[in-house]
C-alpha positions in Angstrom: 219.1 126.0 97.3 217.4 128.8 99.3 218.3 129.1 103.0 214.7 128.2 104.0 214.9 124.9 102.4 218.3 124.3 103.9 216.8 124.9 107.4 213.8 122.6 106.6 216.2 119.9 105.4 218.4 120.2 108.5 215.3 120.1 110.6 214.0 117.0 108.9 217.5 115.2 109.1 217.6 115.9 112.8 214.4 114.1 113.5 214.2 110.5 114.6 212.0 108.0 113.0 209.3 108.2 115.7 209.3 112.0 115.4 209.0 111.9 111.6 206.0 109.5 111.9 204.4 111.7 114.5 204.9 114.9 112.4 203.5 113.2 109.3 200.5 111.8 111.2 199.7 115.1 112.9 200.0 117.0 109.6 197.7 114.5 107.8 195.2 114.5 110.6 195.1 118.3 110.7 194.7 118.6 106.9 192.1 115.9 106.9 190.0 117.6 109.6 190.3 120.9 107.8 189.2 119.4 104.5 186.3 117.7 106.2 185.1 120.9 107.8 185.5 122.8 104.5 183.4 120.2 102.8 180.7 120.6 105.4 180.8 124.3 104.9 180.7 124.1 101.1 178.2 121.3 101.0 175.0 122.4 99.3 171.7 122.3 101.2 169.7 119.2 100.3 165.9 119.3 100.1 163.3 116.6 99.5 162.5 116.1 95.8 160.0 113.3 96.2 159.0 111.1 99.2 157.0 108.0 99.7 158.1 106.6 96.3 157.6 103.1 95.1 160.8 101.2 94.2 160.0 101.4 90.5 159.5 105.2 90.5 162.6 105.7 92.7 164.8 103.7 90.3 163.6 105.6 87.3 164.1 109.0 89.0 167.6 108.1 90.1 168.5 107.0 86.6 167.4 110.4 85.2 169.4 112.2 87.9 172.5 110.3 87.0 172.0 111.1 83.3 171.7 114.8 84.1 174.6 114.8 86.6 172.6 116.1 89.5 173.8 115.0 92.9 171.2 113.3 95.1 170.8 111.5 98.4 168.5 108.5 99.3 166.8 107.9 102.6 163.8 106.0 104.0 165.0 102.8 102.3 165.1 104.6 99.0 161.6 106.1 99.2 162.8 109.7 99.7 165.2 111.5 97.3 166.9 114.7 98.1 168.7 117.1 95.6 170.4 120.5 96.1 168.0 123.3 97.0 169.1 125.4 94.0 168.1 122.6 91.6 164.9 121.5 93.3 162.2 123.1 91.2 164.0 122.8 87.9 164.6 119.1 88.5 161.0 118.5 89.6 159.6 120.2 86.5 162.0 118.3 84.2 161.0 114.9 85.8 157.3 115.9 85.6 157.7 116.6 81.9 158.9 113.0 81.5 156.0 111.6 83.4 157.9 110.9 86.7 156.9 109.8 89.2 154.2 107.7 87.8 153.0 106.8 91.4 152.9 103.2 90.2 149.2 103.6 89.6 147.5 102.7 86.4 144.3 104.6 85.5 142.2 104.7 82.4 145.3 105.1 80.3 145.5 101.4 80.4 142.9 101.4 77.5 145.1 103.5 75.3 146.9 100.4 74.1 144.5 97.6 73.6 144.5 94.6 71.3 141.6 93.3 69.3 142.2 89.8 70.6 141.6 90.7 74.2 139.3 88.3 76.1 136.3 89.4 78.1 138.1 88.4 81.4 141.1 90.6 80.6 138.8 93.5 79.7 137.0 93.2 83.1 140.3 92.9 84.9 141.7 96.0 83.2 138.6 97.9 83.9 138.8 97.1 87.6 142.5 98.1 87.6 141.7 101.4 85.9 138.9 102.1 88.3 141.1 101.3 91.3 143.9 103.6 89.9 141.6 106.5 89.3 140.0 106.3 92.7 143.5 106.1 94.3 144.5 109.3 92.4 141.4 111.1 93.5 141.9 110.1 97.1 145.5 111.2 97.0 144.4 114.8 96.1 143.1 115.2 99.7 145.3 117.6 101.7 146.0 115.1 104.4 146.7 112.1 102.2 150.2 111.5 100.6 149.4 108.3 98.8 146.5 105.9 98.5 145.7 102.5 97.1 142.2 101.0 96.4 141.2 97.4 96.1 137.8 96.5 94.8 136.1 93.1 94.8 133.2 92.7 92.4 131.7 89.2 92.6 130.4 87.4 89.5 126.7 87.6 88.8 124.7 84.5 89.8 121.5 83.1 88.5 119.5 83.5 91.7 119.3 86.9 93.4 119.4 85.5 96.9 122.8 84.0 96.2 124.3 87.2 94.8 127.1 88.6 96.9 127.6 92.3 97.4 130.8 94.0 96.3 133.3 95.2 98.8 136.3 97.6 98.7 139.3 98.5 100.9 141.3 101.7 100.9 144.8 102.2 102.4 146.0 105.7 102.8 149.5 107.0 103.7 149.0 110.2 105.7 151.4 113.1 105.7 153.5 113.7 108.8 151.4 115.2 111.6 148.2 115.0 109.7 145.0 112.9 110.4 141.7 112.3 108.8 138.5 113.5 110.4 135.3 111.4 110.5 133.9 113.5 107.7 137.0 112.8 105.6 136.7 109.1 106.2 133.0 109.1 105.5 133.7 111.1 102.3 136.2 108.5 101.1 133.7 105.7 101.8 130.9 107.4 99.8 133.4 108.3 97.0 134.3 104.6 96.5 130.8 103.4 97.0 129.4 105.8 94.4 132.0 104.7 91.8 131.1 101.0 92.1 127.7 99.6 91.2 125.9 98.0 94.2 128.6 99.0 96.7 127.4 100.3 100.1 129.5 102.8 102.0 129.5 100.5 105.0 131.2 97.9 102.9 134.3 100.1 102.3 137.1 99.6 104.8 139.7 102.4 105.3 143.0 101.9 107.1 146.2 104.0 107.3 149.9 103.1 106.9 150.0 102.0 110.6 147.2 99.5 110.2 144.6 101.4 112.2 141.0 100.8 111.1 139.8 104.3 110.4 136.4 103.3 109.1 135.4 102.4 112.7 135.7 106.1 113.6 132.6 106.9 111.5 129.5 106.5 113.7 126.8 104.0 112.6 123.4 105.2 111.5 122.4 104.6 115.2 124.9 105.2 117.9 125.1 103.2 121.2 123.4 106.1 123.0 120.3 105.6 120.8 120.9 108.7 118.7 121.0 108.9 115.0 124.1 109.9 113.2 122.8 113.4 112.6 121.8 113.8 116.3 125.2 112.5 117.4 127.0 114.9 115.2 124.9 117.8 116.4 125.6 117.0 120.0 129.3 116.7 119.3 129.4 120.1 117.5 127.6 121.8 120.4 130.1 120.4 122.9 133.0 121.3 120.6 131.7 124.8 120.2 131.4 125.4 123.9 134.8 123.9 124.5 136.4 126.3 121.9 134.7 129.3 123.5 135.9 128.5 127.0 139.4 127.5 125.8 139.9 130.7 123.9 138.8 132.8 126.9 141.1 131.0 129.3 144.0 131.2 126.8 143.6 134.9 126.6 143.7 135.3 130.4 146.2 132.6 131.4 148.2 132.2 128.2 148.3 129.2 125.8 149.0 125.9 127.4 148.0 126.9 131.0 144.4 125.6 130.8 142.7 122.4 129.6 138.9 122.4 129.1 136.4 119.6 128.3 132.7 120.3 127.9 130.0 117.7 127.4 126.5 118.7 126.2 123.5 116.6 126.5 120.7 117.5 124.1 117.1 116.6 124.3 115.8 115.4 120.9 112.3 114.6 122.1 109.6 116.4 120.2 106.6 117.3 122.3 103.3 118.8 121.3 100.9 120.0 124.0 97.3 121.3 123.8 96.0 123.5 126.6 92.4 124.7 127.1 91.7 127.5 129.6 88.2 128.5 130.8 87.6 131.8 132.6 84.2 131.9 134.4 84.6 135.4 135.5 84.6 136.6 131.9 81.4 135.0 130.9 79.3 136.7 128.2 75.6 136.2 127.5 75.3 134.5 124.2 71.5 134.2 124.0 68.4 135.1 126.1 64.9 133.7 125.9 61.9 135.1 127.8 58.6 133.2 127.9 55.4 134.9 129.3 52.3 132.8 130.1 48.9 134.2 131.2 46.0 132.1 132.5 42.6 132.3 134.3 41.2 130.1 136.8 37.9 128.2 136.1 35.8 131.0 137.5 35.6 133.7 135.0 35.3 136.1 137.7 38.6 134.9 139.2 41.9 136.7 138.9 44.1 136.4 135.8 47.7 135.0 136.5 50.8 135.7 134.5 54.2 133.7 134.5 57.4 134.9 132.9 60.3 132.5 132.3 63.6 133.9 131.1 66.4 131.6 129.9 69.9 133.2 129.4 72.7 131.2 127.8 76.2 132.4 128.8 79.4 131.8 126.7 82.4 131.0 129.0 85.8 132.1 127.4 88.1 129.2 126.5 91.8 129.5 125.5 93.4 126.7 123.5 97.3 126.5 123.4 99.2 124.1 121.3 102.9 123.9 122.4 105.5 122.1 120.2 109.0 121.6 121.6 111.7 121.6 119.0 114.3 118.8 119.1 117.9 119.6 120.1 117.3 121.6 123.2 120.2 121.6 125.7 119.2 119.3 128.5 122.4 119.4 130.6 125.9 120.7 130.4 128.9 119.5 132.3 132.3 121.2 132.1 135.7 120.4 133.6 138.7 122.7 133.6 142.3 122.2 134.7 144.1 125.4 135.5 147.9 125.5 135.8 149.7 127.4 138.5 151.7 130.6 137.9 155.1 129.6 136.4 157.9 131.8 137.5 161.7 131.8 136.7 163.9 132.7 139.7 167.7 132.9 139.7 169.5 131.0 142.4 173.3 131.0 142.6 173.7 132.0 139.0 171.3 129.4 137.6 167.7 129.7 136.6 165.0 127.6 138.4 161.4 127.3 137.4 158.8 127.2 140.2 155.0 127.1 140.1 152.9 129.2 142.5 149.3 128.1 143.2 146.6 130.5 142.3 144.6 132.3 144.9 141.0 131.4 145.7 139.9 134.8 144.4 141.5 134.0 141.0 139.9 130.5 140.9 136.5 132.0 141.7 136.8 134.5 138.9 137.8 131.8 136.4 134.8 129.7 137.5 132.5 132.6 136.8 134.1 133.1 133.4 133.5 129.4 132.5 129.9 129.5 133.8 129.1 132.5 131.6 130.8 131.0 128.5 128.8 127.7 128.7 125.5 129.3 129.7 125.3 127.7 133.2 121.7 127.0 134.4 121.2 125.5 137.9 117.7 124.4 136.9 119.2 122.0 134.4 121.5 120.5 137.0 124.5 121.8 135.2 127.9 121.0 136.7 131.1 123.0 136.5 134.4 121.7 138.0 137.5 124.0 138.0 140.7 122.6 139.6 144.1 124.3 140.1 146.9 121.8 139.5 150.5 121.9 138.4 151.0 120.8 134.8 153.8 118.3 134.0 155.4 120.0 130.9 158.2 117.4 130.7 160.7 120.2 129.9 163.6 121.5 131.9 163.5 125.1 132.9 165.0 127.2 130.2 166.8 130.5 131.2 166.5 133.4 128.8 168.4 132.9 125.6 171.5 135.0 125.2 173.2 136.3 122.1 176.0 133.8 122.1 173.8 130.7 121.9 174.3 128.9 118.6 172.8 125.8 117.1 174.3 122.5 118.0 175.7 121.9 114.5 177.7 125.2 114.6 179.0 124.3 118.1 180.2 120.9 116.8 182.1 122.5 113.9 183.8 125.0 116.2 184.7 122.2 118.6 186.2 120.2 115.8 188.3 123.1 114.6 189.5 123.8 118.1 190.4 120.2 118.6 192.3 120.0 115.3 194.3 123.2 116.1 195.1 121.9 119.6 196.3 118.5 118.2 198.5 120.3 115.6 199.9 122.6 118.3 200.6 119.7 120.6 202.5 117.8 117.8 204.6 120.8 116.9 205.3 121.6 120.5 206.4 118.1 121.2 208.8 118.2 118.2 210.1 121.6 119.1 210.9 120.6 122.6 212.9 117.7 121.5 216.6 118.0 122.6 217.8 116.9 119.2 216.0 119.8 117.5 217.1 122.7 119.7 220.6 123.1 118.1 218.9 123.5 114.7 216.1 125.8 115.7 217.7 127.9 118.5 221.3 129.0 117.7 223.2 129.9 120.8 223.9 133.6 121.3 227.5 132.7 122.3 228.4 131.4 118.9 230.7 133.9 117.2 229.6 135.6 114.0 232.4 134.0 112.1 230.9 130.5 112.8 227.3 131.3 111.6 227.9 131.6 107.8 228.7 127.9 107.5 225.1 127.1 108.4 223.9 129.4 105.5 226.0 127.9 102.8 224.3 125.9 100.0 224.7 122.2 100.1 226.9 122.1 97.0 229.2 124.8 98.3 229.7 123.3 101.8 233.3 122.2 102.5 234.1 118.6 103.3 233.3 117.5 106.8 235.7 118.9 109.3 238.1 116.4 110.8 237.7 115.3 114.3 239.8 117.0 116.9 243.0 115.2 117.9 241.9 114.9 121.5 241.3 111.2 121.7 239.0 110.8 118.7 240.4 108.9 115.8 239.8 109.9 112.3 237.5 107.7 110.2 235.2 106.9 113.0 231.5 106.7 112.1 229.4 109.7 112.7 227.5 108.1 115.5 230.8 107.3 117.4 232.1 110.7 116.7 229.0 112.3 118.2 229.2 110.1 121.2 232.9 111.1 121.7 232.0 114.7 121.4 229.2 114.3 123.9 231.6 112.6 126.3 234.0 115.4 126.0 231.3 117.9 126.7 230.2 116.0 129.8 233.8 115.9 131.1 234.2 119.6 130.6 231.0 120.3 132.4 232.0 118.0 135.2 235.3 119.8 135.6 233.8 123.3 135.8 230.3 123.7 137.1 230.2 127.3 136.0 230.7 126.4 132.3 227.5 126.1 130.3 226.8 123.6 127.6 226.5 126.3 125.0 230.0 127.6 125.9 231.6 124.2 125.5 229.9 123.6 122.1 231.1 127.0 121.0 234.7 126.3 122.0 234.6 122.9 120.2 233.2 124.5 117.1 235.9 127.2 117.2 238.6 124.5 117.5 237.3 122.6 114.6 237.1 125.7 112.4 240.7 126.6 113.4 241.8 123.1 112.6 240.0 123.2 109.2 241.7 126.5 108.3 245.2 125.1 109.3 244.8 121.9 107.3 243.0 123.2 104.2 243.7 127.0 103.8 242.7 127.1 100.1 239.2 125.7 100.7 238.8 128.0 103.7 239.7 131.0 101.6 237.2 129.9 98.9 234.5 129.7 101.5 235.3 133.2 102.8 235.2 134.6 99.2 231.8 133.0 98.6 230.5 134.6 101.8 231.8 138.0 100.8 230.4 137.7 97.3 226.9 136.9 98.7 227.1 139.9 100.9 
C-alpha cells in the first residue's frame, strides 16, 4: 500500500466518531455547494417560448416537448413555457408546423368537417362560433393585444318589427405588458365587430381588458358633456396635446428629461359667424345724373318783360362698401398652461458618502422659462390666456446613487461569489478544527526529536509491520487492552513531566518509543533484522 494511503488510514483511525461525522458532513456540504454553483453556471439561459396559453394548448405543447426531449420550464400557472435560448426558434417553428398553439379559437375551419344531417340550429351555432373566432384572431393581430375573445348575441327574428331586439357583442382583450389601447383603437375594435354582424351598432359593443376595466367608456359619445361633437372634442384634444408636446420638448432640452411636467388646455370656439357690413362715404359722392329744365314766360301784357326760369336737378351716387365676414370654426378661444419645474439636482460628497441635494432655481431662470412657455403656446393677453410656472422639488422616490464604479456587479453574481466564499470558509473551518485536535497532532506533525531510526516504522506497509510491541515492564502488564495501555502510558508521561518541569512531552514520548524499540529488538532479534533488511531494500 502506498505511504499516502497509510497516512490517510492512520489519520482516519485516529479520529473519534464525532470528528468523523463532522468531516463527512463538511465534505458533503462543500461538494454539494460546489455542484450547485456549477449547475447554476452551466444552466442554459431559458427564454419564453409561448405565453398566455390556454390549458389545452399548454398541455399539447408540453407533450411535444417531452417527445423531442427538449427541457422546459412552466410559470404563470402553466400559461408560460420557457425553453433553452439556443433551441427557441427551432422549437417554435417545429410547433408551428404542427399547428401549435391553436389559440383555442375555432374559425371558419369548423365548416371543413360537416355532416349532411346537421340541423339548422347547429349550423347557426357553428356560424356564430366561426365568426367569433375570426374576429378574435383579427383583433389579436393588433400590436397592443396579446389575446382576444369575442362573444356575439344575435336574437331570433320576430314577427313584429317593434318587438325585434338588436344584437349585442362583447370583446375581452388581454393586453401585453406595459401596453394600452388608445381611444382610436377601442373605437376601431367596436366598428370592426359592428361591421361584421348585421344590425349591430358600434355603441352596442362592449370592450374590457383582462383586469375588468371597461374600455369602451373611454370612447367619447357623439356629443360630449361639454356640448361638443366627437369631432370637435377630438380636435380640441389634439390641439392641447400638440401644444403640450411642444412645450415639453423645449423644457426637456433645457432642463433635461424628467425635470419638468407640462399640461396645456386649449379652448376652441366652434361658432361659425357670418357678418355683412355696408359702408357709405359721403365725401366721395359722384354725380350720377343731371337734369336741367328751362322755362320762359310772358306776362299778360304783351309789352311786358319776358321771364325765364331754369331748374337743375343733379343726382349724386354715394359710395357704398359691403363686407361679408365668415368666421371659421375651431379658432383658439383661450389657452391655459401649467408647468412644474424641478430644482437643480446635485450630488455632493460628505464623509466619503454621496448625498443628493436640490437647489432652487433663481428668479431670472424662472422668468426665462416662463417666456419660453409663452412663446411656445402662442400667448395672447387679449384672449385672457393664463400661464403658471412653479419651481418645486420633485419626489423621485429613489435614493441618491453615487457614480457607478468598475467593481459593481449584478446581484446574482454577488450571490454566487458569496456562496463560494461561505463554502470555502466552512470547509476551512472543518479542516482546521480537525487538524487542531490533540489526537491528530502525533499523526500529522512528527516530533523533530524523534531519532531517524524510529521513523521507518511509520512508513512500513501494513502487511510488513511487525507485531505490536510489548508494553514496557514498568508497571504495565502484558495483555492489557489498548485503551488501558494508552492510559498507563499517558500516566507515565504525566509523572515524568511532573518530576522534571524542563522535560517536554515530545522528549518523553521519544524516550518511551526508544525503550519499546530496544525491547522489541532484544525479545525478537530475527523479526527486527527482517524489518531492517526491508528498509534497506526499499532504499
